[in-house]
C-alpha angles and dihedrals in degrees: 000000000000122000094252091051091051091047093050093049092051092045090056101045114012127085105260097227099118126077094211124193115241094260130106115197121210109174145353142207124188110318093344133085130192128214127222090269093054097254115150125227133185102233108223094163102050096203091313092311098319106106091068096167095038124244129325094000105188097226094047092046090051093051092047091051094048097045096041088058091053113036133340104175138014105162118231092277087088140040128249128183101251107057095067093045092051093045089053092051094047095048091048095052095040102043091237128126108220139030136205124189127215137152110265147009096261090051089051090053091050090055092047091052090049089054091052093046093046091047090052095045092054087060097043135330093244093057099097103107115130131197123210137168130257112246092027128135122203105158145288106272117100098263094043091046090051090063096038108109099210115094093205089070095042113040100076091057104040139163092064130167112328124231102048122135121195122207134177119268112263094008098133095178091055090046092055092045092052096057121087139151093281095052108120098184153323126238124202143155116238086220117018103231107180088033092065108283094288118165122219112232124251092237093052091052091048090052091049090050092050093048092048089053091047095050098033092244133147121253108212119196114200103210096163096116101014099044147066094061099321096113093045092264128070091261132007095242086066090055094069130100087240109026114223113205118212128210094234132026123196115202139171133125108076101030101090100029098242102337115109111262137141137163152171129244119196146176115245093255088060094041090056088067093070115061130180113310095010095106138011150143137216100215103024120118099008120172095255099053093040093051091048090049091052090052089048092054091049087059097037095058090069094038100060096087089047091052091053094045096045092043093053091048090051093049093047092050089049090051091052090050090047092057088068095053122057093204091069107095104174145348115212144158141090131259107337099341102095134170130188112198117207129191091238141046108278109184090121089065090069092065090039084059091059089061089055094045094252131130119202134124145221126245129187087014095271106050125086106214126206121189103162127175116278090244092066112132133205090255088060090049089053090053091049093050091049090055094043090053089060092046094048091048089067093062 
């Protein structure tokens, strides 16, 4: 089908809740995708951080073919051989004790909030207060929206969950003032993704950990966009000079290479808050996605040094480019989650990128965001910089 035919069909029958770019993708190979007209693009967004091993990875394709011919779904009424193996791997690499599998990031956040609320309720019914950060993004379901610190996502659906206090990232005085005896937990991203690729400081995380211990509250790390290899470590809290371990970790995006999967990792004290029948899912943790995730981890273990090296090369090249353009304020990130903040709105640059054969996006209106596949190489970075030079020259 041609682009205009696809657009017309969606306009007639699909909920019009997405502001799509005028591009219809048809196939992919490695770090490249191709549109319905055969044009080739370097994919620097990877499905908003989902296609972690690029497109059509031979090992992932092989596993999908094999498993889809055997067993796709069992429900969680029965065992299959891959959930336990994946839970073991995830707890080992994260430093957590237990795992739960679901279908998406927002569902993982919902489960994490239920853990914090249940933990608090076991202490006293009034202990349900939650702390979240301004500028954060945790998902679009009601619980996740309730702790998302961006009014543009919230206001059409209010009132949301009561008892949430928002504070500024890295404001340790506000953090200390927000905690009290009825605080059940705090949720934060180690690197705010939708908020503009903004890292949370080591000292702020240490303060949050200490206050959670003092007030018997749950520290929730949202690693959906900034985890599972993306920062060059398994999770961003391991990427710090002084790692700060949470009680609960929400994850999703990269883990199953394009198939929908999310989950929660937790310390035992947090896991004790959810007993039999208190939480569940129909589709979560099926044999196909779990087997793909295991294959992904087998590849990721050797890729982490490459992610760090390529990410630093990309950021350094972006900084050099930024020196030639006064509108570039800052380049930041870790591993292959990278943001370039400009002093102007830059949405037009996304479609400029199409002309240069580049896919990336803009978040928070003024930040170019790059979430490429982990297999990105320096030669691909060079191609990206060449295209960005031409784009920047127009402004």
